[in-house]
N, C-alpha and C positions, 0 to 999 in steps of 0.2 A: 323414690325419694330417699336421700341419704339421712342417717341419724343426725348429722349436723344441721341439715335443712329442717328436720323436724324440730330440733332445739330452737332454731331461728323462728319457726312458726309459733312455738310456745311463747317465746319472748315477745313476738308481735301481739299475741293474744293478751299477754300480761299488760302490754302498753295500751291495748284497747280498753281493758277494764279500768286502768288508771284514768283514761280519758273519760270514760263513762262516769267514774267517781267524781272527777273534777267538775263535770257538767252538773251532776246532782247537787254537789255542795254549792256551786255558784247559783243554782236555781233557788235553793233554800234561802241563801243570803239575800238575793234580789227580791224574793217574795216577801220576806219579813221587812225589808226596807220599804217596799211598797205599802205594806200594812201600816207601818209606823207613820208614814207620810200621807196615808190615804190617797195614794197616787194611782189613779186609774190607768194612766198611760204606761207607767212602770209595771203595773200588775198585768196589763194586757201583753206586754213584751215577754214576761215570764210564760204566760199561757201559750203565746205563739211559738216560743222557742222549744216547746216540748216535742215538736215534730222531729227535731234533730236527735233527741235522745231515743225516740221511737225507732228512727232509721238505724241508729248505731246498734240498738238492741237486736234488731233483726239481723244485721250484718254479723254481729258477734255470735249469735246462735247458729247461723249458717256455717261460720268458720269452725265452731266447736264440733258440729255434726260431721263436717268434712274431715276434720282431724281424726275423729273416732272411726269413721268409715275407711279412711285410707290407711291408717296405721294400726288399728286395733290395739291401742295402748293398754298397758297392764299396770297394776299397783299404783305407784305414786303418780305417774303421768295420767292415768285414767282419773284418779281422784282430783288432780289439778284441773283437768278439763271439765269434769262434771261440776266441780266447785265454781269454775268460771261461769258455767251455765246458770247456776243458782244465784251467784252474785249479780250477774247481768239482769236477771229478772227482779231481784230485790232493788237494784239501783234504778231500774225503770219505774218501779212502783214509788220509790222515793221522789223521782221526778214528777210523777203524778200527784204526789202529796204536796210538792212545792206549788204545783198548779192549783191545788185545792186552797192553799194559803193565799195565793194570788186572787182567787175568786172571793175569798173573804175580804181582801183589800177592796175589791170592787163593791162589795156589799156596803162598806162603810165610807166609800169615797163620797166627798161632798157633805159629809155629816161631821159635826164637832166630835173630836176625840173624847171618848168617855173618861179616860184617865191616862196619865203617862204610862207607857208600856215599860215594864221592868222584867217581870218573870218570863214573859213570852220571848223577848230577845235573848234572855239567858238560856231558855229552853232551846231556842234556835241555834245558839252557839254550841250547846251540848250536842245537839243533833248533828251538826256539822263535824264536831270533833269526833264523835263516835263513828260517823260514816267514814271520815278520813282515817281513823284508827284501824277500822276494819280493812280498808283498802291497803293501808301500809302493812298490816299483818299478812295480807294475801301476797303482796309483792315480796316481802321478806321471809315468808313462811315462818312467821314468828307467833308461836302460841301464847307467849306472855302478853304481847300486845292484844291478841284476840281476847284473851281472858279479861284484860283490863276493860275492854269494851263491854263485855257481858256484865261485869261487876258495876258498871256505871248506870245500869238500867234503873235501879231504885231511885237515883237522883232525878232522873227524867220523870219518873212516876210522881215524885213528890212535887216537882215544879208544876206539873200539870194540875195536880190537886190544889196547889196554892192558888193558881189562876182561877180554878173553879170556885174555891171557897170565897175568894175576894169578889168575883163578879156576881156570884149568886147571893151571898150573904150581905155584902156591902152596897150592892147596886140594885139588882133585880127584885130582891125581896122587899127592899125599902121603897123602890119606885119602879113600878112595872113599865113605865114609859121608856126606861133605859134599855129594854130588851132588844130593840132593833140594832143597838150598838154593842150590847154585851154579848149576844149570842154569836155573832161572827168571831169575836175574840175567843169565846169558849171553844168554838169549832177549830180555830187556828191552833190553839194549844193542843187539842186532841190530834190534829194532823201532825204536828211536830213530835208529839209523843209516839205516834205510829212510826215516824221516821226512825226514832231511836229503837223501836222494836225491830225494824228491818235491819238496822245496823247490828243488833244483837244476833239475829238469825244468821247474818253473814259471818259474824265472828265465830259462832258455833260451828258453822260449816268449815271454816278455816282450821279450827282445832282438829276436826275430823280429817281434813285434807292432809295435815302435817303428821298427825300421830295415829290416825285410824281409831281414835277414841271418840265415842258418841257422848257429847255433853248436853245435848238438847233433852230436856226433861230429866237430866241427871246432874244437878248442880254440884253434887259431891265430887264429881270428876274434875271440877275446876280447882280443887285444893292441891 
């Protein structure tokens, strides 16, 4: 296989990761819309669509292993492929978390909405933005974009805590009968915060891919 063909294969791999990222972001958006509307059919559609992400994840993994076996890449190319493997796994997990949110929509379907949802949609938007930012950083090999994703994590943590404070203090502690509607919303917020954590993990891997600097567990390296 010629070097040019190898470059084409890497470009195709990048495109596959982009596709995986787009599917993950779409699943998050659809799951939260189902949650807001308490729409069981829409939630089930998100759950059923996960098989597509699972299939793509397996295909990407196979492609990465094939590239390593055939070309024995070194340095930057090897970091690119191993990062693609890691991002692929993170994105598949994000898809699973979107399914989890859709499951919470099923939990409250047919029940009156406890309260207008405000912080959960904001958290979902942030989760999508961080996921998209990590994918863009990968495609562009841009450490500044990756670091921006990592530094967004405290905002996600605070939004999750705001949801928890409101649902626990203003609803569940005052009226225990609200628990069956509050708990699914609590869990949905936690699922979305975990999406943000996966986006951060992707961004940290991208910094290493580009600069060979380990920033995971070393926040001082982000400065």
